Backbone as a printed PyTorch tensor [residue, N CA C, xyz], in Angstrom:
tensor([[[ -5.7330, -10.4640,   2.4180],
         [ -6.3880,  -9.2820,   1.8870],
         [ -6.3020,  -8.1700,   2.9220]],

        [[ -5.9400,  -6.9950,   2.4630],
         [ -5.8580,  -5.8250,   3.3340],
         [ -7.0360,  -4.9360,   2.9950]],

        [[ -7.9650,  -4.7640,   3.9160],
         [ -9.0720,  -3.8730,   3.6140],
         [ -9.3380,  -2.8480,   4.7070]],

        [[ -8.7490,  -3.0290,   5.8680],
         [ -8.9290,  -2.0560,   6.9380],
         [ -7.6110,  -1.8930,   7.6700]],

        [[ -7.2610,  -0.6650,   7.9860],
         [ -6.0770,  -0.4240,   8.7910],
         [ -6.2020,   0.9150,   9.4760]],

        [[ -5.4930,   1.0420,  10.5880],
         [ -5.4210,   2.3220,  11.2690],
         [ -3.9630,   2.5750,  11.6050]],

        [[ -3.5840,   3.8160,  11.7630],
         [ -2.1820,   4.1570,  11.9420],
         [ -1.9670,   4.9840,  13.2090]],

        [[ -0.9580,   4.5960,  13.9860],
         [ -0.4910,   5.3780,  15.1300],
         [  1.0050,   5.5430,  14.9350]],

        [[  1.5260,   6.7600,  15.0020],
         [  2.9410,   6.9550,  14.7160],
         [  3.6580,   7.7120,  15.8190]],

        [[  4.9240,   7.3910,  15.9900],
         [  5.8530,   8.1440,  16.8150],
         [  6.9850,   8.5470,  15.8760]],

        [[  7.2170,   9.8390,  15.6800],
         [  8.1560,  10.3020,  14.6690],
         [  9.6080,  10.2100,  15.1330]],

        [[ 10.4680,   9.8570,  14.2060],
         [ 11.9080,   9.8160,  14.3680],
         [ 12.4850,  10.5400,  13.1540]],

        [[ 13.7820,  10.7360,  13.0660],
         [ 14.3320,  11.5220,  11.9680],
         [ 14.1530,  10.8470,  10.6110]],

        [[ 14.5110,   9.5990,  10.4600],
         [ 14.4490,   8.9370,   9.1570],
         [ 13.4140,   7.8140,   9.1080]],

        [[ 13.0040,   7.3160,  10.2310],
         [ 12.0440,   6.2070,  10.2490],
         [ 10.8740,   6.5500,  11.1550]],

        [[  9.8050,   5.8530,  10.9820],
         [  8.6270,   6.0310,  11.8200],
         [  8.2530,   4.6640,  12.3710]],

        [[  8.0760,   4.5870,  13.6690],
         [  7.6130,   3.3460,  14.2790],
         [  6.1010,   3.3630,  14.1720]],

        [[  5.5500,   2.4010,  13.4900],
         [  4.1350,   2.4100,  13.1520],
         [  3.4750,   1.1260,  13.6110]],

        [[  2.2750,   1.2490,  14.1190],
         [  1.4550,   0.0890,  14.4500],
         [  0.2640,   0.0970,  13.5050]],

        [[  0.1410,  -0.9160,  12.6850],
         [ -0.9990,  -1.0560,  11.7910],
         [ -1.8990,  -2.1580,  12.3280]],

        [[ -3.1700,  -1.9280,  12.2780],
         [ -4.1160,  -2.9750,  12.6190],
         [ -4.6170,  -3.5350,  11.2950]],

        [[ -4.1860,  -4.7280,  10.9820],
         [ -4.5180,  -5.3620,   9.7150],
         [ -5.3350,  -6.6100,  10.0310]],

        [[ -6.6110,  -6.5420,   9.7390],
         [ -7.5290,  -7.6440,  10.0140],
         [ -7.3310,  -8.1920,  11.4260]],

        [[ -7.3300,  -7.2840,  12.3980],
         [ -7.2460,  -7.5960,  13.8310],
         [ -5.8980,  -8.1520,  14.2720]],

        [[ -4.8750,  -8.0760,  13.4320],
         [ -3.5400,  -8.5280,  13.8170],
         [ -2.6520,  -7.2930,  13.9090]],

        [[ -2.0310,  -7.0750,  15.0610],
         [ -1.1590,  -5.9130,  15.2210],
         [  0.2520,  -6.2570,  14.7610]],

        [[  0.8050,  -5.3960,  13.9240],
         [  2.1580,  -5.5640,  13.4260],
         [  2.9410,  -4.3280,  13.8510]],

        [[  4.0470,  -4.5130,  14.5200],
         [  4.8310,  -3.3990,  15.0420],
         [  6.2490,  -3.5110,  14.4730]],

        [[  6.6370,  -2.6280,  13.5250],
         [  7.9230,  -2.7430,  12.8440],
         [  8.5270,  -1.3710,  12.5800]],

        [[  9.8340,  -1.3550,  12.3640],
         [ 10.5050,  -0.1550,  11.8800],
         [ 10.3920,  -0.1860,  10.3600]],

        [[  9.9340,   0.9040,   9.7750],
         [  9.7450,   0.9390,   8.3330],
         [ 10.4350,   2.1690,   7.7420]],

        [[ 10.8130,   2.0530,   6.4720],
         [ 11.3860,   3.1740,   5.7360],
         [ 10.2650,   3.8000,   4.9150]],

        [[ 10.0940,   5.1090,   5.0350],
         [  9.0460,   5.8060,   4.2910],
         [  9.7050,   6.7710,   3.3150]],

        [[  9.3700,   6.6010,   2.0320],
         [  9.8960,   7.4640,   0.9780],
         [  8.7680,   8.3170,   0.4320]],

        [[  9.0180,   9.6140,   0.2850],
         [  8.0430,  10.5120,  -0.3380],
         [  8.1760,  10.3710,  -1.8530]],

        [[  7.0430,  10.2630,  -2.5460],
         [  7.0340,  10.0840,  -3.9920],
         [  6.6670,  11.3880,  -4.6880]],

        [[  7.0860,  11.5380,  -5.9480],
         [  6.7840,  12.7530,  -6.7010],
         [  5.2830,  12.9260,  -6.9150]],

        [[  4.5310,  11.8390,  -6.8470],
         [  3.0730,  11.8970,  -7.0080],
         [  2.3790,  12.4680,  -5.7720]],

        [[  3.1450,  12.6850,  -4.7020],
         [  2.5620,  13.1670,  -3.4570],
         [  2.2700,  12.0390,  -2.4830]],

        [[  2.4700,  10.8210,  -2.9150],
         [  2.2190,   9.6600,  -2.0660],
         [  3.4540,   9.2390,  -1.2850]],

        [[  3.3360,   8.0870,  -0.6430],
         [  4.4290,   7.5300,   0.1440],
         [  4.5980,   6.0570,  -0.1750]],

        [[  5.8460,   5.6110,  -0.1370],
         [  6.1750,   4.1940,  -0.2420],
         [  6.6810,   3.7560,   1.1150]],

        [[  6.0380,   2.7520,   1.7100],
         [  6.4620,   2.1870,   2.9870],
         [  7.1570,   0.8650,   2.7010]],

        [[  8.4270,   0.7760,   3.0950],
         [  9.2030,  -0.4480,   2.8930],
         [  9.5060,  -1.0680,   4.2460]],

        [[  9.0910,  -2.3170,   4.4110],
         [  9.2560,  -3.0270,   5.6730],
         [ 10.5560,  -3.8240,   5.6710]],

        [[ 11.1070,  -4.1140,   6.8400],
         [ 12.3680,  -4.8620,   6.9320],
         [ 12.3230,  -6.2280,   6.2350]],

        [[ 11.1600,  -6.8410,   6.1650],
         [ 11.0560,  -8.1590,   5.5230],
         [ 10.9510,  -8.0670,   4.0020]],

        [[ 10.8700,  -6.8300,   3.4410],
         [ 10.7970,  -6.6580,   1.9950],
         [  9.4270,  -6.2800,   1.4680]],

        [[  8.3860,  -6.3250,   2.2970],
         [  7.0480,  -5.9050,   1.8600],
         [  7.0820,  -4.4230,   1.4980]],

        [[  6.2900,  -4.0390,   0.4800],
         [  6.1920,  -2.6430,   0.0490],
         [  4.7290,  -2.2620,  -0.0810]],

        [[  4.3750,  -1.0990,   0.4950],
         [  3.0040,  -0.5840,   0.4460],
         [  3.0460,   0.8480,  -0.0510]],

        [[  2.2020,   1.1910,  -1.0390],
         [  2.1150,   2.5410,  -1.5800],
         [  0.8500,   3.2150,  -1.0670]],

        [[  0.9860,   4.4640,  -0.6110],
         [ -0.1340,   5.2250,  -0.0620],
         [ -0.2640,   6.5720,  -0.7590]],

        [[ -1.4780,   7.0670,  -0.8440],
         [ -1.7580,   8.4350,  -1.2700],
         [ -2.8750,   8.9470,  -0.3820]],

        [[ -2.6580,  10.0730,   0.2760],
         [ -3.6310,  10.6530,   1.2040],
         [ -4.0700,   9.6560,   2.2820]],

        [[ -3.1280,   8.8510,   2.7750],
         [ -3.4110,   7.9180,   3.8580],
         [ -4.1340,   6.6520,   3.4460]],

        [[ -4.3270,   6.4410,   2.1380],
         [ -5.0280,   5.2390,   1.6590],
         [ -4.1160,   4.4690,   0.7200]],

        [[ -4.2640,   3.1360,   0.7250],
         [ -3.5120,   2.3320,  -0.2260],
         [ -3.8970,   2.7680,  -1.6300]],

        [[ -2.8770,   3.1090,  -2.4410],
         [ -3.1730,   3.6580,  -3.7630],
         [ -1.9250,   3.5820,  -4.6370]],

        [[ -2.1020,   3.0370,  -5.8360],
         [ -1.0360,   3.0770,  -6.8400],
         [ -1.6780,   2.8850,  -8.2030]],

        [[ -1.3570,   3.7700,  -9.1490],
         [ -1.9870,   3.7340, -10.4640],
         [ -1.1560,   3.0380, -11.5250]],

        [[  0.0710,   2.6560, -11.2220],
         [  0.9050,   2.0020, -12.2350],
         [  1.3950,   0.6230, -11.8120]],

        [[  0.7490,   0.0440, -10.8420],
         [  1.1370,  -1.2870, -10.3800],
         [  0.4300,  -1.6250,  -9.0860]],

        [[  0.8310,  -2.7270,  -8.4600],
         [  0.1840,  -3.1220,  -7.2100],
         [  0.4840,  -2.1480,  -6.0780]],

        [[ -0.5050,  -1.8760,  -5.2400],
         [ -0.3250,  -0.9840,  -4.0910],
         [  0.3340,  -1.7140,  -2.9300]],

        [[  0.2770,  -3.0410,  -2.9490],
         [  0.9390,  -3.8570,  -1.9280],
         [  1.6950,  -4.9750,  -2.6320]],

        [[  2.9880,  -5.0710,  -2.3230],
         [  3.8090,  -6.1770,  -2.8160],
         [  4.3630,  -6.9070,  -1.5990]],

        [[  3.8490,  -8.1050,  -1.3660],
         [  4.2860,  -8.9110,  -0.2350],
         [  5.5740,  -9.6390,  -0.5990]],

        [[  6.3650,  -9.9870,   0.3950],
         [  7.6370, -10.6820,   0.1910],
         [  7.4440, -12.0350,  -0.5090]],

        [[  6.2860, -12.6560,  -0.3230],
         [  6.0200, -13.9660,  -0.9310],
         [  5.5340, -13.8550,  -2.3750]],

        [[  5.6590, -12.6630,  -2.9790],
         [  5.2790, -12.3630,  -4.3700],
         [  3.7830, -12.1370,  -4.5550]],

        [[  2.9750, -12.2440,  -3.4930],
         [  1.5490, -11.9350,  -3.5950],
         [  1.4070, -10.4270,  -3.7430]],

        [[  0.4740,  -9.9890,  -4.5950],
         [  0.2830,  -8.5640,  -4.8560],
         [ -1.1880,  -8.1970,  -4.7430]],

        [[ -1.4270,  -6.9430,  -4.3380],
         [ -2.7890,  -6.4180,  -4.2450],
         [ -2.8260,  -5.0550,  -4.9200]],

        [[ -3.8170,  -4.8610,  -5.7760],
         [ -3.9800,  -3.6100,  -6.5030],
         [ -5.1020,  -2.8100,  -5.8380]],

        [[ -4.8050,  -1.5520,  -5.4870],
         [ -5.7660,  -0.6920,  -4.8010],
         [ -5.7610,   0.7060,  -5.4060]],

        [[ -6.9360,   1.3110,  -5.4630],
         [ -7.0880,   2.7060,  -5.8580],
         [ -7.9120,   3.3780,  -4.7660]],

        [[ -7.3780,   4.4640,  -4.2090],
         [ -8.0600,   5.2130,  -3.1390],
         [ -8.5320,   4.3200,  -1.9920]],

        [[ -7.7180,   3.3500,  -1.6250],
         [ -8.0340,   2.4730,  -0.5050],
         [ -8.9460,   1.3100,  -0.8410]],

        [[ -9.4310,   1.2330,  -2.0750],
         [-10.3300,   0.1520,  -2.4890],
         [ -9.5380,  -0.9680,  -3.1460]],

        [[ -9.6900,  -2.1770,  -2.6530],
         [ -9.0490,  -3.3450,  -3.2370],
         [ -9.7210,  -3.6700,  -4.5600]],

        [[ -8.9420,  -3.7790,  -5.6270],
         [ -9.4950,  -4.0660,  -6.9500],
         [ -9.5290,  -5.5660,  -7.2040]],

        [[-10.5070,  -6.0280,  -7.9870],
         [-10.6600,  -7.4600,  -8.2380],
         [ -9.7370,  -7.9410,  -9.3710]],

        [[ -8.4370,  -7.9010,  -9.1340],
         [ -7.5100,  -8.4000, -10.1420],
         [ -6.3510,  -9.1230,  -9.4460]],

        [[ -5.7420, -10.0300, -10.1900],
         [ -4.6380, -10.8100,  -9.6350],
         [ -3.3640, -10.6990, -10.4650]],

        [[ -3.4290,  -9.9870, -11.5880],
         [ -2.2490,  -9.8020, -12.4330],
         [ -2.1540,  -8.3490, -12.8780]],

        [[ -0.9620,  -7.9640, -13.3180],
         [ -0.7560,  -6.6110, -13.8330],
         [ -1.6060,  -6.3900, -15.0840]],

        [[ -1.7600,  -7.4120, -15.9020],
         [ -2.5630,  -7.3000, -17.1210],
         [ -4.0290,  -6.9870, -16.7870]],

        [[ -4.5850,  -7.6890, -15.8080],
         [ -5.9650,  -7.4140, -15.3820],
         [ -6.0920,  -5.9890, -14.8440]],

        [[ -5.0910,  -5.5600, -14.0670],
         [ -5.0960,  -4.2120, -13.5150],
         [ -5.0840,  -3.1660, -14.6320]],

        [[ -4.2360,  -3.3600, -15.6330],
         [ -4.1550,  -2.4160, -16.7460],
         [ -5.4760,  -2.3460, -17.5130]],

        [[ -6.1530,  -3.4880, -17.6530],
         [ -7.4660,  -3.4920, -18.3120],
         [ -8.4740,  -2.6800, -17.4940]],

        [[ -8.4530,  -2.8420, -16.1760],
         [ -9.3430,  -2.0640, -15.3090],
         [ -9.0260,  -0.5670, -15.3840]],

        [[ -7.7400,  -0.2310, -15.4350],
         [ -7.3670,   1.1800, -15.5000],
         [ -7.8060,   1.8200, -16.8140]],

        [[ -7.8470,   1.0470, -17.8980],
         [ -8.3450,   1.5810, -19.1750],
         [ -9.8300,   1.9160, -19.0730]],

        [[-10.5410,   1.1970, -18.2210],
         [-11.9700,   1.4310, -18.0200],
         [-12.2260,   2.4920, -16.9430]],

        [[-11.1710,   3.0210, -16.3500],
         [-11.2750,   3.9700, -15.2390],
         [-12.1960,   5.1410, -15.5380]],

        [[-12.2420,   5.5780, -16.7760],
         [-13.0960,   6.7320, -17.1500],
         [-14.5650,   6.4430, -16.8760]],

        [[-14.9400,   5.1900, -16.7960],
         [-16.3410,   4.8230, -16.5890],
         [-16.6860,   4.6250, -15.1130]],

        [[-15.7040,   4.7810, -14.2030],
         [-15.9470,   4.5800, -12.7770],
         [-16.7970,   5.6920, -12.2280]]])
């Protein structure tokens, strides 16, 4: 589960070397960052993990905000981990979004 992280960056032309603190474990990797039309970013790690961000927080409204290489997925809105384990559960929660 990813619920806390901090970011330190050193800029390069196409990649950013980033250190994330994820549940007290430091991960130091070269990552590819893509700007999205929604204004967010997609971070793709060399091992295949994908993380979607909006305004510096894990966020994705049409799927999981984190896709791990082992097929585990996490759905997040505005940095909040949602209580779902499937895309179907996520879609049901998003239909109820108006009541949040």
